Every structure is written in C-alpha cells, then in structure tokens.
C-alpha positions, 0 to 999 in steps of 0.5 A, spaced: 239 563 174 238 569 178 241 568 186 234 569 188 231 563 185 236 559 189 232 559 196 226 557 192 229 551 190 232 549 197 225 550 200 222 546 195 227 540 196 225 541 204 218 541 203 219 533 201 219 533 194 226 532 191 226 536 184 234 536 183 235 528 183 235 523 178 230 518 176 229 512 181 231 508 175 235 509 169 232 513 163 230 509 157 233 511 150 226 514 148 226 518 155 233 521 154 231 523 146 225 527 149 229 530 154 234 533 149 228 535 145 225 539 151 231 542 152 231 546 146 226 550 149 228 556 154 222 554 158 225 548 161 232 551 162 235 550 169 230 543 170 234 537 172 234 531 169 229 528 173 224 533 172 225 533 165 224 525 165 217 526 169 215 531 164 217 527 158 212 522 160 206 526 157 210 528 151 208 526 144 212 528 138 208 531 132 210 531 124 206 536 120 206 537 113 206 544 110 199 547 111 197 542 116 192 544 121 194 543 129 187 545 131 181 549 130 178 555 134 173 551 139 177 545 139 179 542 146 186 544 149 189 538 153 196 541 153 201 546 149 206 545 143 213 546 143 216 547 136 222 543 134 223 545 126 218 549 122 214 555 122 207 555 125 201 561 124 196 562 129 190 566 126 183 568 127 178 566 122 171 568 120 165 564 117 167 568 110 174 565 110 177 572 112 184 571 116 187 575 121 194 572 123 196 573 130 203 570 131 208 567 127 212 562 131 219 559 130 223 553 133 224 554 140 217 557 142 211 554 145 204 556 144 197 554 148 199 555 155 195 560 157 189 557 154 191 550 157 191 554 164 184 557 163 181 550 161 177 553 155 177 551 148 182 554 143 180 561 141 185 561 134 187 556 129 194 553 128 197 552 121 204 549 119 207 555 114 212 549 113 213 542 114 214 542 122 216 538 128 213 539 134 212 536 141 205 536 145 206 536 152 200 534 156 197 538 161 196 533 167 203 531 167 205 539 166 200 541 172 203 535 176 210 538 176 208 545 177 205 543 183 211 541 186 216 547 184 215 554 185 221 556 181 218 553 175 211 556 176 215 563 176 218 561 169 211 560 167 208 566 169 214 570 167 213 567 160 206 569 160 207 576 162 212 577 156 207 575 151 202 580 154 207 585 154 208 583 146 201 583 145 200 590 148 206 593 144 202 590 138 196 594 140 200 600 141 203 599 134 196 598 130 193 604 134 199 609 134 204 607 128 203 608 121 203 602 116 210 604 114 213 604 121 210 598 122 213 595 116 220 598 117 220 596 124 218 589 122 224 589 118 229 592 123 226 587 129 224 581 126 229 578 122 236 576 122 241 580 117 245 577 112 251 581 110 252 582 103 259 580 101 258 584 094 257 591 098 260 593 105 254 596 109 249 592 105 244 587 108 239 582 106 233 579 109 229 573 107 222 573 109 220 567 113 213 566 109 209 570 104 208 577 104 200 576 105 201 572 111 206 578 114 201 583 112 196 580 116 201 579 122 202 587 121 194 588 121 195 591 114 192 589 107 196 585 102 195 591 097 197 596 103 203 592 104 205 592 097 204 599 096 209 601 102 214 596 100 214 600 093 214 606 096 220 604 100 224 601 094 222 608 090 226 612 096 232 607 095 231 604 102 230 597 100 230 593 094 225 587 093 227 581 090 221 576 091 221 574 098 228 577 099 229 584 102 236 588 101 237 594 105 243 598 102 244 602 109 240 600 115 242 606 118 238 610 113 232 605 114 232 606 121 232 613 120 226 613 116 221 611 122 216 616 124 
C-alpha cells in the first residue's frame, strides 16, 4: 500500500463507516469461500475481511463451457466479471459474421466495469475460449462499497486508467507499427517463456488460443499472420510447431523489431 493511501483509510473510518472491521456476525462457509475467490483479483487487494464479505453478497459463480457466450453486444450490463480459470475473448461482431477481437483475458483479470459505470449496454460480446469459471459481481453491492471508501474508488479509477493506456498503445501499434513488429512484440511481451532444456538460450511459447484469434487481436488477417510467421521462420528467428513457437535466440528476435 502506498503511504499516501493511509490517510484515506483513516478519514473514511472517521466519517462514520468502519471499513476495516470484521463482519458483525461470523461469516458462513460460503461467504468465506467467495472471499477467497475474490482475493485472486488484484482489484481487491488491501480490502478487509469485512469489506470482502459485503461485496460477496452480490457475487454469483459461473461455469462456462468452451465456446459459451457470456453476453452479446446490446445486452444489459448489471455488474462485471472476474476470471478464476480459463480464457475469455472480447470481440466486436458484424451482421455478416465478421469478428474483431479486442482482448484475450486470463485468470485474475476483470472486465465490464467501464460499461457498468456508464449504465449502458455492452458494446462487445464475451465468449469463453476454453472452459472457464468466473465470478459475476453485481453493480449495486459494488456501488454501495464504493460510496463509503475513497481508497477503493481510487483503485477502480487506476485500473480503468491503465486499460485506457493499453488501448492507446494498441491504437499506436495498429497505426504506426508493421504487422511483423506487432507479432514480434506480441511474442516478446504477451507470453511466458519456457526454457528448452535441450539447448541453452532457446525458449518456447505456447500460444493461448488459435492463430486466427491472435491475428484478429493484432488487427491482422489470418493469412497475413501466417505469412509473417513463415518469414520469421525462414529468417531463423522462430520455429513453429502447431501452437508452440520455439525461439532459438530471444536477443536476435528482439533485434528484429523495426
């Protein structure tokens, strides 16, 4: 916690609302379980047990099969989601069935807060790329907590501001960087490297979803994406084995950025 956050907690307490105390009565086993699940999100770091218990009153746990739709564009938004396991795709879709992937989300990430605050319908659709478990946090219980906790409000604003920053970076990449640079940047930035025990300095990446979905996320056609992978392979910068990308030398690949 930043030192400048401490006075906010104190002033909030002095305003008549005790945000750090435990619930008036012992928590049920289900409430404790939901609190543990909520704690997986950085958004809720620093909240007291009592605060988490109050938020848990508006939480529903969801299980979604691979390919399942969480919501469509135009659906009403009455809360936001926290991913526990699996991957979720946010995308625009046209009446002709064309799709533009906006984001690929993973465990610990939340989505839907901005639309919830605007009190407008969803502008994208959300689909499970894998079997997934999520929590849906209802907006009313969330708003009630925000109303009594300036510190928590600042955390939400910071999270939304960070997403806006990422969106601006995406616009810059799409506008100013070549498709080749976008793919190299994705390989270097988005995935965790797994060292290859067979060769020193060699690492491997397992793409989290299909190449077509990643291509859409990078604002490329699948054909263009595949062509660039072939060019990088021919240059000896990567080796493609299905959804696994082997990188013989990370330094050489990084040097390939324009």
